[in-house]
Backbone as a printed PyTorch tensor [residue, N CA C, xyz], in Angstrom:
tensor([[[  0.8370,  -1.1700,   0.0000],
         [  0.0000,   0.0000,   0.0000],
         [  0.8920,   1.2450,   0.0000]],

        [[  0.5630,   2.1760,  -0.8480],
         [  1.2800,   3.4560,  -0.8810],
         [  0.2930,   4.5550,  -0.5170]],

        [[  0.6940,   5.3800,   0.4300],
         [ -0.1370,   6.4790,   0.8890],
         [  0.6400,   7.7840,   0.7120]],

        [[ -0.0100,   8.7930,   0.1630],
         [  0.6070,  10.1140,   0.0370],
         [  0.5760,  10.7780,   1.4150]],

        [[  1.7430,  11.2000,   1.8900],
         [  1.8480,  11.8310,   3.2130],
         [  2.6230,  13.1480,   3.1310]],

        [[  2.5460,  13.8060,   1.9940],
         [  3.3250,  15.0250,   1.7620],
         [  3.0540,  16.0980,   2.8120]],

        [[  1.8350,  16.1750,   3.3190],
         [  1.4890,  17.2160,   4.2900],
         [  1.8230,  16.8300,   5.7290]],

        [[  2.3650,  15.6350,   5.9310],
         [  2.6360,  15.1360,   7.2770],
         [  4.0080,  15.5880,   7.7850]],

        [[  3.9890,  16.4160,   8.8120],
         [  5.2500,  16.8340,   9.4340],
         [  5.9350,  15.6390,  10.0980]],

        [[  5.1430,  14.6890,  10.5740],
         [  5.7140,  13.4870,  11.1840],
         [  6.5240,  12.6970,  10.1580]],

        [[  5.9530,  12.5030,   8.9680],
         [  6.6620,  11.7570,   7.9170],
         [  7.9580,  12.4710,   7.5400]],

        [[  7.8950,  13.7820,   7.4170],
         [  9.0970,  14.5490,   7.0920],
         [ 10.1410,  14.3830,   8.1970]],

        [[  9.6970,  14.3920,   9.4400],
         [ 10.6060,  14.1940,  10.5650],
         [ 11.2340,  12.8040,  10.5840]],

        [[ 10.4800,  11.7980,  10.1310],
         [ 11.0100,  10.4330,  10.0830],
         [ 12.1650,  10.3200,   9.0910]],

        [[ 12.2140,  11.2020,   8.1160],
         [ 13.2910,  11.1830,   7.1230],
         [ 14.5800,  11.8320,   7.6270]],

        [[ 14.4950,  12.6420,   8.6650],
         [ 15.6600,  13.4070,   9.1260],
         [ 16.8900,  12.5400,   9.4040]],

        [[ 16.7670,  11.3700,  10.0550],
         [ 17.9700,  10.5510,  10.2950],
         [ 18.6800,  10.1160,   9.0120]],

        [[ 17.9560,  10.0140,   7.9180],
         [ 18.5770,   9.6240,   6.6440],
         [ 19.5350,  10.7010,   6.1400]],

        [[ 19.4360,  11.8990,   6.6950],
         [ 20.2590,  13.0300,   6.2590],
         [ 21.3130,  13.4100,   7.3010]],

        [[ 21.6010,  12.4970,   8.2280],
         [ 22.5450,  12.8330,   9.3040],
         [ 23.9430,  13.1460,   8.7920]],

        [[ 24.3230,  12.6320,   7.6420],
         [ 25.6460,  12.9300,   7.0740],
         [ 25.6410,  14.2250,   6.2610]],

        [[ 24.4450,  14.7330,   5.9740],
         [ 24.3390,  15.9480,   5.1470],
         [ 23.1050,  16.7490,   5.5820]],

        [[ 23.1630,  17.3650,   6.7690],
         [ 22.0020,  18.0860,   7.2970],
         [ 21.5080,  19.2150,   6.3980]],

        [[ 22.3910,  19.8180,   5.6150],
         [ 21.9580,  20.8790,   4.7030],
         [ 20.9950,  20.3250,   3.6530]],

        [[ 21.2160,  19.0960,   3.2310],
         [ 20.3210,  18.4760,   2.2480],
         [ 18.9260,  18.2670,   2.8420]],

        [[ 18.8420,  18.0110,   4.1510],
         [ 17.5320,  17.8820,   4.7950],
         [ 16.7980,  19.2190,   4.7620]],

        [[ 17.5180,  20.2990,   5.0010],
         [ 16.9180,  21.6340,   4.9150],
         [ 16.3990,  21.8900,   3.5030]],

        [[ 17.1820,  21.4910,   2.4950],
         [ 16.7550,  21.6350,   1.0970],
         [ 15.5270,  20.7750,   0.8080]],

        [[ 15.4900,  19.5660,   1.3830],
         [ 14.3270,  18.6970,   1.2100],
         [ 13.0770,  19.3590,   1.7780]],

        [[ 13.1660,  19.8820,   2.9800],
         [ 12.0170,  20.5430,   3.6070],
         [ 11.5010,  21.6790,   2.7270]],

        [[ 12.4100,  22.4590,   2.1830],
         [ 12.0350,  23.5640,   1.2980],
         [ 11.3550,  23.0330,   0.0360]],

        [[ 11.9120,  21.9760,  -0.5620],
         [ 11.3480,  21.4030,  -1.7890],
         [  9.9580,  20.8200,  -1.5390]],

        [[  9.7420,  20.2150,  -0.3710],
         [  8.4170,  19.6920,  -0.0220],
         [  7.4400,  20.8520,   0.1190]],

        [[  7.8390,  21.9080,   0.8260],
         [  6.9670,  23.0750,   1.0110],
         [  6.6300,  23.7580,  -0.3060]],

        [[  7.5590,  23.7250,  -1.2570],
         [  7.3250,  24.3280,  -2.5730],
         [  6.5110,  23.4200,  -3.4920]],

        [[  6.2930,  22.1710,  -3.0830],
         [  5.5080,  21.2390,  -3.8850],
         [  6.2990,  20.4960,  -4.9470]],

        [[  7.6170,  20.5970,  -4.9240],
         [  8.4450,  19.8890,  -5.9170],
         [  8.6790,  18.4350,  -5.5420]],

        [[  8.6870,  18.1560,  -4.2460],
         [  8.9640,  16.8100,  -3.7450],
         [  7.7470,  16.3180,  -2.9750]],

        [[  7.4050,  15.0590,  -3.1940],
         [  6.2830,  14.4320,  -2.4980],
         [  6.7970,  13.3930,  -1.5160]],

        [[  5.9980,  13.1620,  -0.4800],
         [  6.3180,  12.1500,   0.5240],
         [  5.2810,  11.0380,   0.4560]],

        [[  5.7590,   9.8130,   0.5950],
         [  4.8890,   8.6440,   0.5480],
         [  5.2390,   7.7090,   1.6910]],

        [[  4.2290,   6.9770,   2.1540],
         [  4.4530,   5.8890,   3.1000],
         [  4.1500,   4.6050,   2.3420]],

        [[  5.1360,   3.7330,   2.2530],
         [  5.0100,   2.4440,   1.5700],
         [  5.0010,   1.3630,   2.6390]],

        [[  3.8700,   0.6350,   2.7190],
         [  3.7360,  -0.4010,   3.7420],
         [  3.3430,  -1.7160,   3.1040]],

        [[  3.9900,  -2.7690,   3.5620],
         [  3.6200,  -4.1310,   3.1800],
         [  4.0740,  -5.0420,   4.3170]],

        [[  3.8820,  -6.3360,   4.1420],
         [  4.3470,  -7.2780,   5.1590],
         [  5.8630,  -7.2230,   5.3010]],

        [[  6.5560,  -6.8110,   4.2250],
         [  8.0190,  -6.8260,   4.2060],
         [  8.6750,  -5.4740,   4.4210]],

        [[  7.8940,  -4.3960,   4.4380],
         [  8.5260,  -3.0830,   4.5870],
         [  7.5730,  -2.0600,   5.1800]],

        [[  8.1550,  -1.0350,   5.7420],
         [  7.4410,   0.1430,   6.2120],
         [  8.4040,   1.3110,   6.0310]],

        [[  8.2130,   2.0490,   4.9470],
         [  9.1530,   3.1040,   4.5690],
         [  8.4520,   4.4390,   4.3810]],

        [[  9.1680,   5.5060,   4.6700],
         [  8.7740,   6.8480,   4.2550],
         [  9.7300,   7.2240,   3.1350]],

        [[  9.1660,   7.6970,   2.0300],
         [  9.9450,   7.9830,   0.8250],
         [  9.7050,   9.4270,   0.4120]],

        [[ 10.7790,  10.1380,   0.1050],
         [ 10.6910,  11.4760,  -0.4740],
         [ 11.2070,  11.3650,  -1.8960]],

        [[ 10.3880,  11.7770,  -2.8620],
         [ 10.8090,  11.6400,  -4.2470],
         [ 10.2860,  12.7460,  -5.1350]],

        [[ 10.9550,  12.8700,  -6.2770],
         [ 10.6330,  13.9310,  -7.2350],
         [ 10.7440,  13.3760,  -8.6510]],

        [[  9.7130,  13.6180,  -9.4320],
         [  9.7630,  13.2210, -10.8400],
         [ 10.5470,  14.2700, -11.6130]],

        [[ 11.5000,  13.7870, -12.4170],
         [ 12.3100,  14.6590, -13.2640],
         [ 12.3040,  14.0490, -14.6560]],

        [[ 11.3190,  14.4180, -15.4570],
         [ 11.1660,  13.8260, -16.7840],
         [ 10.8180,  12.3590, -16.6670]],

        [[ 11.6490,  11.5020, -17.2550],
         [ 11.4310,  10.0560, -17.1970],
         [ 12.1100,   9.4070, -15.9970]],

        [[ 12.7130,  10.2090, -15.1310],
         [ 13.4300,   9.6860, -13.9660],
         [ 12.6880,  10.0510, -12.6850]],

        [[ 12.6980,   9.1230, -11.7400],
         [ 12.1900,   9.3980, -10.3990],
         [ 13.3970,   9.4530,  -9.4730]],

        [[ 13.6290,  10.6150,  -8.8720],
         [ 14.7770,  10.8000,  -7.9850],
         [ 14.3290,  10.6680,  -6.5390]],

        [[ 14.9670,   9.7620,  -5.8150],
         [ 14.6850,   9.5770,  -4.3970],
         [ 15.5450,  10.5330,  -3.5800]],

        [[ 14.9150,  11.4780,  -2.9220],
         [ 15.6330,  12.3970,  -2.0440],
         [ 16.0440,  11.6960,  -0.7620]],

        [[ 15.1730,  10.8130,  -0.2770],
         [ 15.4740,  10.1180,   0.9660],
         [ 14.4880,   9.0020,   1.2220]],

        [[ 14.9530,   7.9950,   1.9470],
         [ 14.1300,   6.8500,   2.3310],
         [ 14.4970,   6.4930,   3.7650]],

        [[ 13.4890,   6.2370,   4.5910],
         [ 13.7330,   5.8410,   5.9770],
         [ 12.7110,   4.7890,   6.3830]],

        [[ 13.1460,   3.8890,   7.2440],
         [ 12.2460,   2.8600,   7.7580],
         [ 12.8930,   1.5000,   7.7010]],

        [[ 12.0640,   0.4610,   7.5740],
         [ 12.5830,  -0.9070,   7.5330],
         [ 12.1570,  -1.5880,   6.2390]],

        [[ 12.9850,  -2.5460,   5.8070],
         [ 12.6640,  -3.3050,   4.6040],
         [ 13.0510,  -2.5970,   3.3190]],

        [[ 14.2360,  -1.9930,   3.3080],
         [ 14.6680,  -1.1870,   2.1600],
         [ 14.6650,  -1.9780,   0.8560]],

        [[ 15.2520,  -3.1600,   0.8590],
         [ 15.3260,  -3.9290,  -0.3980],
         [ 13.9410,  -4.2580,  -0.9320]],

        [[ 13.0740,  -4.7540,  -0.0760],
         [ 11.7140,  -5.0870,  -0.4980],
         [ 10.9720,  -3.8400,  -0.9790]],

        [[ 11.1220,  -2.7530,  -0.2450],
         [ 10.4450,  -1.5110,  -0.6110],
         [ 10.9170,  -0.9560,  -1.9390]],

        [[ 12.2220,  -1.0070,  -2.1920],
         [ 12.7630,  -0.5200,  -3.4640],
         [ 12.2310,  -1.3670,  -4.6090]],

        [[ 12.1630,  -2.6780,  -4.4050],
         [ 11.6270,  -3.5670,  -5.4360],
         [ 10.1820,  -3.1940,  -5.7600]],

        [[  9.3720,  -2.9560,  -4.7300],
         [  7.9790,  -2.5540,  -4.9380],
         [  7.8980,  -1.1860,  -5.6150]],

        [[  8.7240,  -0.2550,  -5.1680],
         [  8.7010,   1.0970,  -5.7180],
         [  9.0890,   1.1080,  -7.1910]],

        [[ 10.0320,   0.2670,  -7.5830],
         [ 10.4230,   0.1780,  -8.9970],
         [  9.2220,  -0.1610,  -9.8740]],

        [[  8.3790,  -1.0600,  -9.4070],
         [  7.1820,  -1.4410, -10.1710],
         [  6.2120,  -0.2730, -10.2980]],

        [[  6.0520,   0.4810,  -9.2210],
         [  5.1590,   1.6400,  -9.2350],
         [  5.6870,   2.7120, -10.1830]],

        [[  6.9810,   2.9670, -10.1260],
         [  7.6070,   3.9760, -10.9880],
         [  7.4590,   3.5810, -12.4580]],

        [[  7.6650,   2.3180, -12.7540],
         [  7.5140,   1.8380, -14.1310],
         [  6.0670,   1.9780, -14.5890]],

        [[  5.1170,   1.6100, -13.7310],
         [  3.6970,   1.7240, -14.0750],
         [  3.2850,   3.1760, -14.3050]],

        [[  3.9960,   4.1120, -13.6800],
         [  3.7140,   5.5420, -13.8580],
         [  4.3480,   6.0920, -15.1320]],

        [[  5.0290,   5.2240, -15.8890],
         [  5.5800,   5.6340, -17.1730],
         [  7.0020,   6.1440, -17.1490]],

        [[  7.6680,   6.0240, -16.0280],
         [  9.0570,   6.4760, -15.9490],
         [  9.9970,   5.3230, -16.2920]],

        [[ 11.1810,   5.6710, -16.7780],
         [ 12.1090,   4.6390, -17.2420],
         [ 13.3070,   4.4320, -16.3250]],

        [[ 13.4560,   5.2720, -15.2970],
         [ 14.5910,   5.1060, -14.3910],
         [ 14.2720,   5.6790, -13.0170]],

        [[ 15.0640,   5.2390, -12.0550],
         [ 14.9630,   5.7440, -10.7000],
         [ 16.3850,   5.8430, -10.1530]],

        [[ 16.7210,   6.9840,  -9.5650],
         [ 18.0630,   7.2050,  -9.0360],
         [ 17.9840,   7.7840,  -7.6300]],

        [[ 19.1080,   7.7020,  -6.9430],
         [ 19.2320,   8.2820,  -5.6070],
         [ 20.7050,   8.5210,  -5.3320]],

        [[ 20.9880,   9.4030,  -4.4090],
         [ 22.3440,   9.6200,  -3.9150],
         [ 22.3590,   9.2460,  -2.4410]],

        [[ 23.4490,   8.6390,  -1.9960],
         [ 23.5990,   8.3160,  -0.5810],
         [ 25.0180,   8.6300,  -0.1300]],

        [[ 25.1230,   8.9920,   1.1270],
         [ 26.4400,   9.2090,   1.7300],
         [ 26.8990,   7.9540,   2.4650]],

        [[ 26.0640,   6.9200,   2.4620],
         [ 26.3220,   5.7300,   3.2660],
         [ 26.6640,   4.5300,   2.3960]],

        [[ 27.8930,   4.0570,   2.5080],
         [ 28.3160,   2.9010,   1.7140],
         [ 27.5360,   1.6460,   2.0900]],

        [[ 27.0730,   1.5520,   3.3280],
         [ 26.2730,   0.4040,   3.7520],
         [ 24.9570,   0.3110,   3.0060]],

        [[ 24.3520,   1.4500,   2.7290],
         [ 23.1110,   1.4650,   1.9460],
         [ 23.3930,   0.9730,   0.5370]],

        [[ 24.4770,   1.4430,  -0.0530],
         [ 24.8380,   1.0100,  -1.4100],
         [ 25.0750,  -0.4960,  -1.4530]],

        [[ 25.7690,  -1.0270,  -0.4650],
         [ 26.0080,  -2.4800,  -0.4180],
         [ 24.6990,  -3.2460,  -0.2880]],

        [[ 23.8070,  -2.7570,   0.5460],
         [ 22.5340,  -3.4310,   0.7860],
         [ 21.7060,  -3.5480,  -0.4880]],

        [[ 21.6170,  -2.4720,  -1.2560],
         [ 20.7520,  -2.5070,  -2.4410],
         [ 21.4310,  -3.1190,  -3.6620]],

        [[ 22.7370,  -3.2880,  -3.6340],
         [ 23.4110,  -3.9740,  -4.7480],
         [ 22.8700,  -5.3900,  -4.9210]],

        [[ 22.4390,  -6.0010,  -3.8300],
         [ 21.9490,  -7.3800,  -3.8840],
         [ 20.6600,  -7.5160,  -4.6860]],

        [[ 19.9940,  -6.4030,  -4.9880],
         [ 18.7870,  -6.4620,  -5.8210],
         [ 19.0350,  -5.8490,  -7.2020]],

        [[ 20.2930,  -5.7440,  -7.5770],
         [ 20.6320,  -5.3020,  -8.9260],
         [ 20.8600,  -3.8180,  -9.1050]],

        [[ 20.9380,  -3.0810,  -8.0200],
         [ 21.1930,  -1.6470,  -8.0980],
         [ 22.6770,  -1.4260,  -8.3620]],

        [[ 22.9870,  -0.5060,  -9.2690],
         [ 24.3870,  -0.1720,  -9.5130],
         [ 24.7440,   1.0830,  -8.7240]],

        [[ 25.9720,   1.1280,  -8.2460],
         [ 26.4320,   2.2390,  -7.4220],
         [ 27.7530,   2.7520,  -7.9640]],

        [[ 27.8810,   4.0880,  -8.0060],
         [ 29.0990,   4.7120,  -8.5230],
         [ 29.4290,   5.9230,  -7.6530]],

        [[ 30.6740,   6.0030,  -7.2020],
         [ 31.0990,   7.1450,  -6.3940],
         [ 30.9880,   8.4190,  -7.2220]],

        [[ 30.3850,   9.4540,  -6.6280],
         [ 30.2010,  10.7360,  -7.2980],
         [ 30.5060,  11.8320,  -6.2770]],

        [[ 31.7710,  12.1950,  -6.1610],
         [ 32.1740,  13.1750,  -5.1530],
         [ 32.0230,  12.5850,  -3.7630]],

        [[ 31.3370,  13.3140,  -2.8940],
         [ 31.1260,  12.8520,  -1.5220],
         [ 30.0120,  11.8160,  -1.4100]],

        [[ 29.2770,  11.6170,  -2.4890],
         [ 28.1130,  10.7400,  -2.4600],
         [ 28.2960,   9.5440,  -3.3840]],

        [[ 27.4210,   8.5800,  -3.2200],
         [ 27.3690,   7.4160,  -4.0950],
         [ 26.0660,   7.5200,  -4.8770]],

        [[ 26.1590,   7.5420,  -6.1970],
         [ 24.9700,   7.6060,  -7.0510],
         [ 24.4490,   6.1880,  -7.2460]],

        [[ 23.1860,   5.9790,  -6.9150],
         [ 22.5400,   4.6850,  -7.0720],
         [ 21.6260,   4.7300,  -8.2830]],

        [[ 21.8160,   3.8060,  -9.1980],
         [ 20.9210,   3.6540, -10.3410],
         [ 20.0380,   2.4630, -10.0300]],

        [[ 18.8020,   2.7580,  -9.6480],
         [ 17.8920,   1.7260,  -9.1900],
         [ 17.1200,   1.0890, -10.3330]],

        [[ 17.1890,   1.6910, -11.5280],
         [ 16.4740,   1.1370, -12.6730],
         [ 14.9830,   1.0620, -12.4120]],

        [[ 14.2700,   0.4550, -13.2900],
         [ 12.8710,   0.0640, -13.0770],
         [ 12.6990,  -1.2720, -13.7670]],

        [[ 12.0960,  -2.2290, -13.0660],
         [ 11.9860,  -3.5800, -13.6160],
         [ 10.5870,  -3.8690, -14.0490]]])
């Protein structure tokens, strides 16, 4: 189940720990949500419970941040939703090498890009 929670201050607050390595990016996220450029979603299933911040950029869905449990399962589900919405790719940046290692097991490619790791999550 995916629920739109863009207006939820609680959901936005749940994302804050995902930005602990780059607090300025969290401030930018808050601004982008307030401006309506970024939406927040709660993705729940038996295998995951995630809060997702994302932005459509043409045919790409960019994940600003993800927090919760069941990341691999949630990303797999989200890829299907993104594809059904007509987009051809999904990307994200992370400052955490552990996150990159975790999602590599589901076919995500990771490439160092300055201080961050660019994740190409594809859509299946």
